[in-house]
C-alpha positions, 0 to 999 in steps of 0.5 A: 373886810367884808367886801374882800371876803365876799370878793374872795368868795366870789372868786372862789365860787367862780373858780369852783364853778369853773372847776365844776364846769371843767369837771363836767366837761371832763366827765362829758369827755370821759363819758364820750371817751367811755362811749367811744371806748365801748364802741371801740371795744365792741369793734375790737371784739368784732375784729377779734371774732372775725380774726378768730373765725378767720384763724379757724378758717385758716387752720381748717384750710391749713389742715385740708392743705396738709391732708391734701399734701400728705395724700399727694406725698403718699401718692407720689411715694406709692408711684415712686415705689411702684416705678422703683419696683418696675424698674428693679423688675425690668432691670432684673429681667434685663440682667437675667436676659443678658446673663442668659444670652451671655451663657448661651453665647458662652456655651455656643463658644464652648461647644464650638471650641469642643467641636474644633478640638474634637475635629482636631483630635479626630483628624489627628486620630485618623492621621495616626490610624492612617499612618499605622495602617500605612505602616502596617501595610508597609510591614505587611508588604515587607513580611509578604516578601519574607513570609507567607501571608494567608486568609483564614475562613472559619465556618460553624458547620452545625448551622452553615450547610452545604447546598444539597447539590454538593452532597448529592454529587458525592465526590464531585460535589466535594471538589466543587464546593472546595473550588467554589469557596476558593473562588469566593475567597480569591474574589474577596482578596482581589477586592482588597488591595491591602491583602497580598494577591498570593495569600494562601487560603485556609478553610476550617469547617467545624461540625458534628459530623453525625448530626450533619449527616442525619440532617442531610438524610432527613432533608433529602429523604434518602440515606446520604451517609456515603455521599455525605462522607464522599463530599466531605472527604474530597472537599478536604483532599482537594485543597491542602489547607481545607480541613473539615473537623468533626468536633463530636456531640455538643454545640459548645465544642464547635464554639470553643474551636472557632473561638480558639482559632479566631483568637489564634489568627486575629493578632497574627501579622501574617493573617490578613483577613478572617472570614467568619461564617457564624452569624446565626448565634448572638454568642459570637458577638462577644467574640467580635465586640472587643475589636470594634473601634480597632481599625487595624484588626477590625478591617481584618474581619468579614462576616459570611451571612445567610438568611438565618442571622442573629438579631445582634448582627443586624447593626454590625454589618456594613455600610452602617456597621463596623464589619464587612458582610459577605453572602455566598448563596451558591455554597451555603444553604439559604433555607431554614432547616426543618425539624426531624418531626416536620421532615417525617410528616412531609415524607409520609405525605409524599409516600402516601400520595405517590403510592396512591397515584401509582395505584391509580396509574396501574389501574388506569393503565390496565383499563387503557390497555384494553380500550385505547383512547378511552377516559381511563387513558386520560386519567392515567395521564392525570395520575402521572401529573399528580406524581410529579406535582406531589414531588415538587410540593414536598421538595419545597422548603417549609415556610414555618418549621415549628408548626407544619401546616395541615391542610384538607388537601394534605389530610385527603392525600394522607388518607388516600395514601393509607388506602392505597397502601392497604390495597397494594398489600392486599394485592 
């Protein structure tokens, strides 16, 4: 039994030894496994560290890429906004330019259309006026056959003076002035075919007779009352329709007469023309301006002018103005009338100069009678020439009727005239 137990113990010991060996092997394997696990864990940790570092680098790269992408998006957005703004601006400019061109073309078309309409209206108006004129002419022709046509001449005699030659001639001057006016009016009728050639001529001159006579006396240097009256009387008697009306004192009296006669004849179908001699006063423009544009009545009016023309009449005369202008220099005085004070000064100078020249001539003639061919005889001839020169100088019209020129020559002549008058009275 002993040996069995010992055998069992051996076997158990062997088994235990084998188990211990196996345990040792397992422990060795475990230690090796643990070693390998530690190495693996170190490797894993290294891998994790490298991975985490890689992740960090990746995140950093990602952030940089995101930043770059954001910057790129912002830049693209800015460029897109800039392009859109430029496109909008260019589109707005294009739209404005297109609208302006369209508006300009529209205005041009409208202006052209208005011009065409105006031209058509003007053509229709001209045709209508031409028809009216032709109708008026036709009616005038018919009326001329059954009535007496006439042309009237209205003259403001306070400003339109007859030439001095008519007044000085007296009766013959009156006949001449009537014939000359009739000749000028007949010439006017001959230049206008619309006026019947057999039209009567009516002449009406309105004036303040006393003032006109006084001015003629002062202008001519002698009493012209009788020649002036004879001239007016014979002018009125030489033609049945030639009237000279004395309106009395007051400028408005002549104006009222002319206005009334003008309005009486302008709408008279038998009156084919009114020749108005009143262009010196702008007040007569109020009478004429209402007929500007009325082609039928406007062509009946003609204006007789002199050098004294009102400022408003400058644009009213043909070819640029609506009224025809006439000038009768042979009949009406073209020179401005000097004031009475100017005339008296001129006459005083003339009288003193003539008296001095006459006294010198008498003295030289007395000396020359004793010694023929002497120096005194030559002085006598010079005195005679002085008389003629003085007469010619004084007879010339003044260039300025407001401020008469005073020259040393005039002063010396006036002084010599006074001295001569004193010597004559002493003799």
